[in-house]
N, C-alpha and C positions, 0 to 999 in steps of 0.2 A: 273766505267766509268765516271771522268770527263765529263760536260759538251764539252772542248777541245778539249780533245780525241777523243770524238765521231765524233766532226764537224769535224775533219781532217780525222779520216775514213771516213767520210761519203762521203768526197770531193775529196777521194784520190779513192772508189770507184769506181765515177763517171771519174772516169781518166782525173780528170781537174788539177791543177794547182791554186793557190793561183791567179795568174793573167790572169787564163782564167775565174774562177768564176768570180773577179773581175769583170771583163767586160759583163759578164750575166746578173750578176747580180747588178750591179753602186754600189757595195760599195767597196769603200777605200778596197786597197790591205794591206793596214797596221789594217786597222780596220779589218778584216778576216784574217790576223794573230796573231792578239792581241786576238780575240774571240776563237781561237785555243788555245791560249796561256792559257785562265782564264783568260783574264784582260780584262773585261766586261767597265772600267773605259773612256773608247776611244771612245764608238759607241754614248753617247747623252744620257743615263740612260737606266733603266729596258726596258721601253716600245719599246725604239730603238733593245736594242738587244735582244725583244723575233720578234721585225720585221725581226729583220735579220735569226738571225735562221728559223723562218717559210718561208721567200727567197731563201733560202742557201740550205734546206731542201727539199723546190721543184722542186729549179734545178737542187739538185743530184739524184732527183726521190726518195724520200724515206719520211715516215709520218715524222710529227712533233711533235705528240706529247710525246713521250718519253721524244726528246731533252726536249720541253719545261719544263715536268716534276723534269726532272734532275738540270735544269737554274733555275728553285723554289726552288726549295730542296738545292740547294748550292748558290744561296744566299739569305736566310733569315736570315734575320741582327738577330745576337746569340742576341741580346735587348729584341727580341721581345717573349716574353712569352708565353702559351695557359694559363687560365686559369681557 
């Protein structure tokens, strides 16, 4: 499952709309929508994306480890190889 789908799932499990989650986290609704679509370009870079994932997870009452690991594996550049 992608990071975006997982974030959408935890938000819905917490019975929150995007607008409610935005108000509680102070993350703009447009950024939350983009994160849920696996578009991490509008959140200010990987550091901000990780912070948003942690905040969303905390507000929704779930652990962030699994989602952060998925984020790392989903966003590692293909040009980066392990020697």
